[in-house]
C-alpha positions as CSV (number, residue, x, y, z in Angstrom):
1,M,-143.0,-205.6,79.1
2,G,-140.6,-208.9,80.5
3,E,-139.8,-210.4,83.6
4,L,-136.3,-211.1,85.4
5,N,-136.9,-212.6,88.5
6,G,-139.9,-212.8,88.5
7,R,-140.3,-209.5,88.7
8,S,-141.5,-207.3,85.8
9,E,-140.9,-203.4,84.8
10,H,-144.4,-202.5,85.2
11,S,-143.1,-203.6,89.9
12,L,-140.0,-200.9,90.2
13,D,-141.4,-197.8,91.1
14,K,-140.5,-194.5,90.0
15,S,-136.8,-193.6,91.0
16,N,-136.2,-196.7,90.2
17,Q,-137.8,-197.2,86.4
18,Q,-136.0,-193.3,85.9
19,L,-132.8,-195.1,87.2
20,R,-133.3,-197.6,84.7
21,L,-134.7,-195.7,81.5
22,N,-131.3,-193.5,82.2
23,L,-129.1,-196.1,82.6
24,K,-130.4,-197.5,78.7
25,E,-130.1,-193.1,78.1
26,A,-126.7,-193.4,78.2
27,A,-125.6,-196.0,76.6
28,S,-127.5,-196.0,73.3
29,P,-125.0,-193.1,72.3
30,L,-122.2,-194.8,73.3
31,K,-123.3,-198.1,71.1
32,W,-123.1,-196.7,67.9
33,S,-120.4,-194.6,69.2
34,A,-118.5,-197.9,68.7
35,V,-120.6,-198.9,66.0
36,D,-119.2,-195.3,63.7
37,L,-115.7,-196.0,65.4
38,M,-115.5,-199.4,64.3
39,Q,-117.3,-198.8,60.5
40,K,-114.0,-195.5,60.4
41,A,-111.4,-197.5,61.2
42,V,-112.6,-200.4,58.8
43,R,-111.9,-197.2,56.2
44,L,-108.4,-195.9,57.6
45,S,-107.2,-200.2,57.6
46,E,-108.3,-199.4,54.0
47,A,-106.7,-196.5,53.6
48,K,-103.3,-198.8,54.8
49,Q,-103.6,-196.3,57.9
50,E,-103.1,-199.4,61.1
51,N,-101.9,-197.6,63.8
52,E,-105.1,-195.1,63.8
53,A,-107.5,-198.3,63.4
54,W,-106.0,-199.5,65.6
55,K,-106.4,-196.6,68.1
56,L,-110.1,-196.6,67.5
57,L,-111.1,-199.7,68.2
58,K,-109.5,-199.8,70.7
59,I,-111.5,-196.7,71.5
60,A,-115.1,-198.9,70.3
61,T,-113.8,-201.9,72.0
62,S,-113.8,-199.4,75.1
63,Y,-116.9,-198.1,75.1
64,K,-118.4,-201.7,73.9
65,D,-117.3,-202.7,77.6
66,V,-119.7,-199.7,79.4
67,V,-122.4,-199.9,77.3
68,D,-122.3,-203.6,78.7
69,R,-121.4,-202.6,82.0
70,L,-124.5,-199.8,81.7
71,R,-126.7,-202.9,80.1
72,G,-126.2,-205.1,83.5
73,Y,-126.8,-201.6,85.9
74,S,-129.9,-201.4,84.2
75,D,-130.9,-205.6,84.6
76,E,-129.7,-205.0,88.6
77,V,-132.2,-201.7,88.5
78,K,-134.8,-204.2,86.6
79,V,-134.7,-207.0,89.3
80,G,-134.0,-204.5,92.9
81,R,-130.4,-205.1,93.4
82,I,-129.9,-201.7,92.4
83,K,-132.5,-198.7,93.9
84,G,-132.9,-195.1,93.1
85,R,-133.5,-192.5,95.1
């Protein structure tokens, strides 16, 4: 496991480890949903349904933004800026 700012995951207490795991677990299905939506958008675009494709791309992009935020929060937990209960 890696280190960030001199703090390893092993040095996190149990509540912070759980918080970090929960954040990662919350991000994972969003990430794969975004991938699925992008693939569907490509198919819609190929079928000349551009408006529907753009709607899906907008949703997929918003999912990716949330995933990035959740990962950022997970990193902040790792370095001790955010703490679990």
